[in-house]
SESEZA-390889 format. One record per residue: x, y, z of N, C-alpha, C, CB in turn; residue in three letters. Coordinates in steps of 0.1 Angstrom, whole numbers, padded with zeros to 4 digits, always signed. Glycine has a CB too. Example, Ala and Ser with C-alpha at 12.3 -4.5 7.8 and 13.67 -1.06 7.14 Angstrom:
// residues 2
+0132-0057+0078+0123-0045+0078+0132-0033+0078+0113-0045+0090ALA
+0128-0022+0071+0137-0011+0071+0129+0000+0079+0141-0006+0057SER
This chain:
// residues 191
+0598+0615+0940+0605+0623+0931+0619+0617+0928+0606+0637+0935UNK
+0622+0613+0915+0635+0607+0912+0646+0617+0914+0635+0602+0898UNK
+0658+0611+0918+0669+0620+0920+0674+0627+0906+0681+0612+0926UNK
+0679+0638+0907+0684+0646+0895+0697+0639+0890+0686+0661+0899UNK
+0698+0638+0877+0710+0633+0871+0717+0644+0863+0707+0621+0862UNK
+0730+0646+0866+0737+0656+0859+0750+0650+0853+0742+0668+0869UNK
+0753+0654+0841+0765+0649+0834+0775+0661+0836+0763+0646+0819UNK
+0787+0657+0842+0797+0667+0845+0803+0674+0832+0809+0661+0852UNK
+0805+0687+0832+0810+0694+0821+0823+0701+0825+0800+0704+0816UNK
+0831+0705+0815+0843+0713+0818+0838+0726+0823+0851+0715+0805UNK
+0846+0733+0832+0843+0746+0838+0842+0756+0827+0853+0750+0849UNK
+0833+0765+0827+0831+0775+0817+0835+0789+0823+0817+0775+0812UNK
+0838+0798+0814+0841+0812+0817+0828+0818+0821+0849+0819+0806UNK
+0827+0826+0831+0815+0833+0835+0810+0842+0823+0817+0842+0847UNK
+0797+0843+0822+0791+0851+0811+0793+0866+0813+0776+0847+0810UNK
+0794+0870+0825+0796+0885+0827+0810+0889+0825+0791+0889+0842UNK
+0813+0901+0828+0827+0906+0825+0837+0903+0835+0826+0921+0824UNK
+0833+0897+0846+0843+0894+0857+0853+0883+0851+0836+0888+0869UNK
+0865+0884+0855+0875+0874+0851+0872+0861+0857+0889+0878+0855UNK
+0875+0850+0850+0873+0837+0855+0881+0834+0867+0876+0826+0844UNK
+0875+0827+0877+0883+0823+0889+0894+0814+0885+0874+0816+0899UNK
+0904+0813+0893+0916+0805+0890+0912+0791+0886+0926+0805+0902UNK
+0918+0785+0876+0913+0772+0872+0917+0762+0882+0920+0768+0859UNK
+0908+0752+0883+0910+0741+0893+0922+0733+0889+0897+0732+0893UNK
+0930+0730+0899+0942+0721+0896+0938+0707+0892+0951+0721+0909UNK
+0946+0701+0884+0943+0688+0879+0945+0678+0891+0952+0684+0867UNK
+0935+0670+0893+0937+0659+0903+0946+0649+0897+0923+0653+0907UNK
+0953+0642+0906+0961+0631+0901+0953+0619+0896+0971+0626+0913UNK
+0958+0612+0887+0950+0601+0881+0948+0590+0891+0958+0595+0868UNK
+0935+0587+0893+0932+0577+0903+0922+0567+0897+0926+0584+0916UNK
+0922+0555+0903+0913+0545+0899+0902+0544+0909+0920+0531+0898UNK
+0889+0546+0904+0878+0546+0913+0870+0532+0911+0868+0557+0909UNK
+0865+0528+0923+0857+0515+0922+0844+0518+0930+0865+0504+0929UNK
+0835+0509+0927+0821+0510+0933+0823+0510+0948+0812+0499+0929UNK
+0815+0519+0955+0816+0520+0969+0825+0530+0975+0819+0507+0975UNK
+0834+0535+0966+0844+0545+0971+0837+0558+0974+0855+0548+0960UNK
+0841+0565+0985+0837+0579+0987+0846+0587+0980+0836+0582+1003UNK
+0841+0597+0972+0849+0606+0964+0845+0620+0967+0848+0602+0949UNK
+0853+0630+0962+0850+0644+0963+0850+0650+0949+0861+0651+0972UNK
+0839+0655+0946+0837+0663+0933+0838+0678+0938+0824+0659+0925UNK
+0847+0685+0932+0849+0699+0938+0837+0708+0940+0858+0706+0929UNK
+0828+0708+0931+0817+0718+0933+0805+0712+0940+0812+0722+0919UNK
+0805+0698+0943+0794+0692+0950+0797+0686+0963+0788+0682+0941UNK
+0810+0684+0966+0814+0678+0978+0816+0663+0978+0805+0682+0989UNK
+0813+0657+0989+0815+0642+0991+0803+0635+0985+0817+0639+1005UNK
+0806+0625+0977+0796+0616+0971+0801+0601+0972+0792+0620+0957UNK
+0793+0592+0967+0797+0578+0967+0796+0572+0953+0788+0570+0977UNK
+0806+0565+0949+0806+0559+0935+0796+0547+0936+0820+0554+0931UNK
+0785+0548+0929+0775+0538+0928+0779+0527+0918+0761+0544+0925UNK
+0783+0531+0907+0787+0521+0897+0796+0528+0886+0775+0514+0890UNK
+0803+0520+0879+0810+0525+0867+0805+0516+0855+0826+0524+0869UNK
+0800+0523+0845+0794+0516+0834+0797+0523+0821+0779+0515+0836UNK
+0796+0515+0810+0798+0520+0797+0783+0523+0791+0805+0510+0787UNK
+0782+0535+0786+0768+0539+0781+0770+0546+0768+0761+0548+0791UNK
+0759+0545+0760+0759+0552+0747+0752+0566+0749+0752+0544+0736UNK
+0760+0576+0746+0754+0590+0748+0757+0598+0735+0760+0597+0760UNK
+0747+0602+0728+0748+0610+0716+0757+0603+0706+0754+0624+0719UNK
+0755+0590+0705+0763+0582+0695+0777+0579+0699+0763+0590+0682UNK
+0781+0582+0711+0794+0578+0716+0793+0569+0727+0802+0591+0720UNK
+0803+0559+0728+0803+0550+0739+0813+0556+0750+0808+0536+0735UNK
+0807+0559+0761+0815+0565+0772+0815+0556+0784+0810+0579+0775UNK
+0827+0555+0791+0827+0548+0804+0825+0559+0814+0841+0541+0806UNK
+0814+0558+0822+0810+0568+0831+0810+0563+0846+0795+0573+0828UNK
+0814+0572+0855+0814+0570+0869+0801+0576+0874+0827+0576+0876UNK
+0793+0568+0880+0780+0573+0886+0782+0576+0901+0768+0563+0884UNK
+0781+0589+0904+0783+0593+0918+0770+0599+0924+0795+0604+0919UNK
+0766+0594+0935+0754+0598+0941+0758+0607+0953+0745+0587+0946UNK
+0750+0618+0954+0751+0627+0965+0737+0627+0973+0754+0642+0960UNK
+0737+0618+0983+0725+0616+0990+0718+0628+0995+0727+0606+1002UNK
+0725+0637+1001+0720+0649+1007+0712+0658+0997+0731+0658+1013UNK
+0717+0658+0984+0711+0666+0974+0701+0658+0965+0721+0672+0965UNK
+0701+0644+0968+0693+0635+0959+0697+0637+0945+0678+0637+0962UNK
+0710+0637+0942+0715+0639+0929+0725+0628+0925+0722+0653+0928UNK
+0725+0625+0912+0735+0615+0906+0742+0623+0896+0728+0603+0901UNK
+0755+0622+0897+0764+0629+0887+0771+0618+0879+0775+0638+0894UNK
+0772+0619+0866+0778+0610+0858+0791+0617+0852+0769+0604+0847UNK
+0802+0612+0855+0815+0618+0851+0822+0608+0841+0824+0622+0863UNK
+0825+0612+0829+0833+0603+0821+0846+0600+0827+0835+0609+0806UNK
+0850+0587+0827+0863+0583+0833+0874+0591+0827+0865+0568+0831UNK
+0874+0593+0814+0884+0601+0807+0885+0615+0812+0882+0600+0792UNK
+0874+0621+0817+0874+0635+0822+0875+0636+0837+0862+0642+0817UNK
+0875+0625+0844+0875+0626+0859+0886+0634+0864+0876+0612+0865UNK
+0898+0632+0859+0910+0640+0864+0908+0655+0861+0923+0634+0857UNK
+0904+0658+0849+0903+0673+0846+0891+0679+0853+0902+0675+0831UNK
+0881+0671+0857+0870+0676+0864+0873+0678+0879+0858+0667+0863UNK
+0885+0673+0883+0889+0674+0897+0884+0664+0907+0884+0688+0902UNK
+0878+0653+0901+0873+0642+0910+0885+0635+0917+0865+0632+0901UNK
+0883+0633+0930+0894+0627+0937+0889+0618+0948+0904+0638+0943UNK
+0897+0610+0953+0893+0601+0965+0894+0610+0977+0902+0589+0967UNK
+0888+0605+0988+0888+0613+1001+0903+0616+1005+0881+0605+1012UNK
+0904+0627+1012+0917+0630+1018+0922+0619+1027+0917+0644+1025UNK
+0935+0618+1028+0940+0608+1038+0939+0614+1052+0955+0605+1034UNK
+0941+0606+1062+0940+0611+1076+0951+0622+1078+0942+0599+1086UNK
+0963+0619+1072+0974+0629+1073+0971+0642+1067+0987+0623+1066UNK
+0964+0642+1055+0961+0655+1049+0950+0662+1057+0955+0652+1034UNK
+0941+0654+1063+0930+0660+1070+0936+0666+1083+0919+0650+1074UNK
+0946+0660+1089+0953+0665+1101+0960+0678+1097+0963+0655+1106UNK
+0965+0679+1085+0971+0692+1080+0960+0703+1079+0978+0690+1067UNK
+0948+0699+1075+0937+0708+1074+0933+0713+1088+0925+0702+1067UNK
+0933+0704+1098+0931+0708+1112+0941+0718+1117+0929+0696+1121UNK
+0954+0715+1113+0965+0724+1117+0963+0738+1111+0979+0718+1112UNK
+0957+0739+1099+0954+0752+1093+0944+0759+1101+0949+0750+1078UNK
+0934+0752+1107+0924+0758+1115+0930+0764+1128+0913+0748+1119UNK
+0941+0758+1132+0948+0764+1144+0955+0777+1141+0957+0754+1150UNK
+0958+0779+1129+0966+0791+1125+0958+0804+1127+0970+0790+1110UNK
+0965+0815+1126+0960+0828+1127+0952+0832+1115+0971+0839+1131UNK
+0940+0838+1117+0932+0842+1105+0939+0852+1097+0918+0848+1110UNK
+0939+0851+1084+0946+0860+1074+0935+0866+1066+0956+0852+1065UNK
+0930+0878+1071+0920+0885+1063+0926+0896+1056+0909+0890+1073UNK
+0925+0896+1042+0930+0906+1034+0922+0919+1035+0930+0901+1019UNK
+0928+0930+1033+0921+0943+1034+0915+0947+1021+0930+0953+1040UNK
+0909+0938+1014+0903+0941+1001+0887+0942+1003+0907+0931+0990UNK
+0881+0946+0993+0866+0947+0993+0860+0933+0996+0860+0952+0980UNK
+0849+0933+1004+0843+0920+1007+0839+0912+0995+0831+0922+1016UNK
+0834+0918+0985+0829+0911+0973+0841+0903+0967+0823+0920+0962UNK
+0853+0909+0966+0864+0902+0960+0869+0890+0969+0876+0911+0958UNK
+0869+0893+0983+0872+0882+0992+0862+0871+0991+0873+0888+1006UNK
+0849+0874+0990+0839+0864+0989+0841+0855+0977+0825+0871+0989UNK
+0844+0861+0966+0847+0853+0954+0859+0844+0956+0850+0863+0942UNK
+0869+0849+0963+0881+0840+0966+0877+0829+0975+0892+0848+0972UNK
+0869+0832+0985+0864+0821+0994+0856+0811+0987+0856+0828+1006UNK
+0847+0815+0978+0839+0806+0971+0847+0797+0962+0828+0814+0962UNK
+0857+0803+0956+0866+0795+0947+0874+0785+0955+0877+0805+0940UNK
+0878+0788+0967+0885+0779+0976+0876+0767+0980+0890+0785+0989UNK
+0863+0770+0983+0853+0760+0987+0851+0751+0975+0840+0767+0991UNK
+0849+0757+0963+0846+0749+0951+0858+0741+0946+0840+0757+0941UNK
+0870+0744+0951+0882+0737+0947+0882+0723+0952+0895+0744+0952UNK
+0875+0721+0963+0874+0707+0969+0886+0704+0977+0873+0697+0958UNK
+0896+0713+0978+0909+0710+0985+0906+0713+1000+0920+0719+0980UNK
+0908+0702+1009+0905+0704+1023+0913+0715+1029+0906+0691+1030UNK
+0926+0717+1025+0934+0727+1030+0929+0741+1027+0949+0726+1025UNK
+0924+0743+1015+0919+0756+1011+0905+0759+1018+0916+0757+0996UNK
+0897+0748+1020+0885+0750+1027+0887+0753+1042+0876+0737+1026UNK
+0897+0747+1047+0901+0750+1061+0905+0764+1063+0912+0740+1066UNK
+0912+0770+1053+0916+0784+1053+0904+0793+1054+0925+0788+1041UNK
+0893+0790+1046+0881+0797+1047+0875+0797+1061+0871+0792+1036UNK
+0874+0785+1066+0868+0783+1080+0876+0791+1090+0868+0768+1084UNK
+0889+0790+1089+0898+0797+1098+0896+0812+1097+0913+0794+1095UNK
+0896+0817+1085+0895+0832+1083+0881+0838+1087+0897+0835+1069UNK
+0870+0830+1086+0857+0835+1089+0851+0830+1102+0848+0830+1078UNK
+0859+0822+1109+0854+0817+1122+0854+0829+1133+0863+0806+1128UNK
+0843+0829+1141+0842+0839+1151+0840+0832+1164+0830+0849+1148UNK
+0849+0835+1174+0847+0830+1188+0838+0840+1196+0861+0829+1195UNK
+0833+0835+1207+0825+0844+1216+0833+0856+1219+0821+0836+1229UNK
+0826+0868+1219+0832+0880+1222+0837+0887+1210+0843+0878+1232UNK
+0837+0881+1198+0842+0887+1186+0830+0893+1179+0850+0878+1177UNK
+0832+0903+1170+0821+0909+1162+0813+0898+1154+0826+0920+1153UNK
+0800+0901+1153+0792+0891+1145+0795+0892+1130+0777+0895+1147UNK
+0792+0881+1123+0794+0881+1109+0782+0887+1101+0796+0866+1104UNK
+0785+0892+1089+0774+0896+1080+0767+0883+1075+0779+0905+1069UNK
+0755+0885+1069+0748+0874+1064+0756+0866+1054+0735+0879+1058UNK
+0763+0873+1044+0770+0866+1034+0783+0859+1040+0774+0876+1023UNK
+0789+0865+1050+0800+0859+1056+0796+0846+1063+0807+0868+1067UNK
+0784+0846+1070+0779+0835+1076+0776+0824+1066+0766+0838+1084UNK
+0770+0827+1055+0767+0817+1045+0779+0810+1040+0759+0824+1033UNK
+0790+0818+1037+0802+0812+1031+0809+0804+1042+0812+0823+1027UNK
+0809+0808+1054+0814+0801+1066+0807+0787+1067+0814+0809+1079UNK
+0794+0788+1067+0786+0775+1069+0788+0766+1057+0772+0778+1070UNK
+0790+0771+1045+0793+0762+1033+0806+0756+1035+0792+0771+1020UNK
+0816+0763+1039+0829+0757+1041+0829+0747+1052+0840+0768+1045UNK
+0822+0750+1063+0821+0740+1074+0814+0728+1070+0814+0747+1086UNK
+0804+0729+1062+0796+0718+1057+0805+0709+1048+0784+0723+1049UNK
+0813+0715+1039+0822+0707+1031+0832+0699+1039+0829+0716+1020UNK
+0838+0707+1049+0848+0701+1057+0842+0689+1066+0855+0711+1066UNK
+0830+0692+1071+0824+0682+1080+0820+0669+1071+0811+0688+1086UNK
+0816+0671+1059+0812+0660+1050+0824+0651+1048+0806+0665+1037UNK
+0836+0657+1045+0847+0649+1043+0852+0642+1055+0859+0657+1037UNK
+0852+0649+1067+0855+0643+1079+0846+0631+1083+0855+0653+1091UNK
+0833+0633+1080+0823+0623+1083+0826+0610+1075+0809+0628+1080UNK
+0829+0612+1062+0832+0600+1053+0845+0594+1058+0833+0605+1039UNK
+0855+0602+1062+0868+0597+1066+0867+0589+1079+0878+0608+1068UNK
+0858+0594+1089+0856+0588+1102+0845+0577+1101+0853+0598+1112UNK
+0838+0576+1090+0827+0566+1088+0816+0569+1098+0832+0552+1090UNK
+0813+0582+1099+0802+0587+1108+0793+0596+1100+0808+0594+1120UNK
+0783+0602+1107+0774+0611+1100+0780+0626+1100+0760+0611+1106UNK
+0774+0634+1091+0779+0647+1090+0777+0656+1102+0773+0654+1078UNK
+0766+0654+1109+0763+0661+1121+0773+0659+1132+0749+0658+1127UNK
+0777+0646+1134+0787+0643+1144+0800+0649+1140+0789+0627+1145UNK
+0804+0649+1127+0816+0655+1123+0816+0670+1125+0819+0651+1108UNK
+0805+0676+1122+0803+0691+1124+0805+0695+1139+0790+0696+1119UNK
+0799+0687+1148+0801+0689+1162+0816+0688+1166+0792+0679+1170UNK
+0822+0677+1160+0836+0675+1163+0845+0687+1159+0841+0662+1156UNK
+0842+0692+1147+0849+0704+1142+0846+0716+1150+0845+0707+1127UNK
+0834+0718+1154+0830+0729+1163+0837+0729+1176+0815+0729+1165UNK
+0838+0717+1182+0845+0716+1195+0860+0719+1192+0844+0701+1200UNK
+0866+0714+1181+0880+0717+1178+0882+0732+1177+0884+0710+1165UNK
+0873+0739+1170+0875+0753+1168+0874+0761+1182+0864+0758+1159UNK
+0866+0756+1191+0865+0762+1204+0879+0762+1212+0854+0755+1213UNK
+0887+0752+1209+0900+0750+1216+0910+0759+1209+0905+0736+1215UNK
+0908+0764+1197+0917+0773+1191+0916+0787+1196+0915+0773+1175UNK
+0927+0793+1200+0926+0807+1206+0929+0817+1196+0936+0808+1218UNK
């Protein structure tokens, strides 16, 4: 079965009456080259396979082809739209250390309805920002002896851990499972 190919689009306002989530911040302008590991906010860590000029609907576009092996998907992002789409290079070691410092912090759980908090957590995960994702992990992490999570809390927590582990794995040049174990061990040391 061939991998799915998606062309990136601008974020749209939800069709229902809910207000749109906060807009994604513009990524700084970066130059991408083949072989780079990059982060696309809504899909996580991928790898730039190639940058090519293609004719699409009568227009010549320079496209960045990003593959996401885990999803067997290829995303094509126009170079001109990469910044507004939030495409960025991997976090630096310093930034990832800041994300780990966020994990050490005290959980900040707002006293609002779960559905609203869940929306905010999803927006943080889809922002692609490792600091925001670390906040979600910190707020939803449960140590032994603490009350269990609901099903939806667990799903959001695992999605955030997955995104954080994927970026750590690419940064450490290892696999995601090893990075997830490393993060899990780190969280056990946090009191």
